[in-house]
C-alpha positions, 0 to 999 in steps of 0.5 A, a space after each residue: 295576356 296580350 302583353 305576355 303573347 306580344 313579348 313571347 313573339 318579340 322573343 321569337 324575332 328578336 331572341 334575348 341571348 345570354 351575353 356568355 354563350 350566345 345562346 337564347 335565353 328563357 323567360 326570367 333569365 337576364 344577361 346570363 343563362 342559368 347554365 353559364 351562371 352554374 359553369 363559370 370558373 369561379 375563383 372563390 379566393 374570398 373564402 381563402 385566409 389571406 396567407 393561402 390566396 395565390 392571387 395575394 402572393 403575386 403582390 408580395 414584396 411589391 404592394 401591401 394588400 389587405 385582400 386580393 379578389 377576383 370573381 372568375 379565372 380567365 380562360 381563352 376562348 370561353 365563356 369569360 373571354 366572350 363576356 369581357 369581349 362584350 364588355 370592352 368592345 361591344 358596348 354591353 356595359 351591363 356586363 360589368 355591372 351585373 357581375 359586380 352585383 353578383 360578386 358583390 353579393 357573394 362578398 358581402 355574404 362572406 363578411 367582407 363589406 366591413 373590410 373596405 370603406 370605398 371602391 375605386 376603379 382603375 381610370 381610363 384616359 379621357 381620350 380612350 373613355 371618350 372612344 369607349 363611351 364608359 370605363 369598364 372598370 367603373 361599371 364593375 365598381 358600380 355593380 360591386 357598389 350595389 352588391 357590398 352597399 358601400 360607396 364608389 368614386 370614379 374621380 378619386 384616381 385619374 390617368 394623367 397620360 395616355 398609354 399604349 395598350 398593355 396586350 402583348 407586353 411582358 410584365 417589365 414593359 407593363 410596369 413601365 408603360 403605367 408606372 407614372 400615369 396615375 395620380 389622386 384626384 380627390 385626396 379628401 375622398 381617400 384619406 384614411 380610407 380602406 379602398 378596394 381597387 377594381 379592374 376587369 382583368 388581372 394579368 401581370 398586376 402592374 396597373 393595379 400595383 401602380 394604382 395602389 402605390 399612388 393611393 397609399 402615397 395619397 393617404 389611403 389607410 390600406 388597399 385591397 384589389 378586386 377584378 372580374 377576372 384573373 389570368 393564370 401566370 
């Protein structure tokens, strides 16, 4: 009883707020409030046949994909932008893990866990990784791994050169920025594997395209992609 009262007292002083809407959460809610979970702009791309998936069409003629998946649509000045800001710039790495677990559970329920062998996050350059303290794509991969009950590797792919931010670059500039900066880190880990390549946000797709091409050249059997959010074209 006293433990419960003490927790309630602490909640008044240090309220547990939703990472998306920043409103206080009630007991039993964790990271995301019930309302935000219900109202996030889910894509449900995983429920569509591959030929009807609008995300997959973005890669036609650029990268052969088995599946193109994204949990939610990226909307500016809303819950998703707030969540991604917390993940990338406020040290809230659990945002990626939680969203990964939730999405992984949905993908597993749809039977997609049998479509992949290994989850690989888009890597950060060591300099940026040291500054941020973690790779936001890797914590998303970790969550997906738990939800899908599949292995993941942060070492299978690595970034060999530091690049400038992709923000405000057009598609051609983004591709030129990342076209030659990735390499396979563990050839034996990806050889013959159906790889699920993951990142936090898909905008033009240039980074995922570059990484996917390197993985296929390195011996992966097939490539699928999954992101937390995707921006409209």
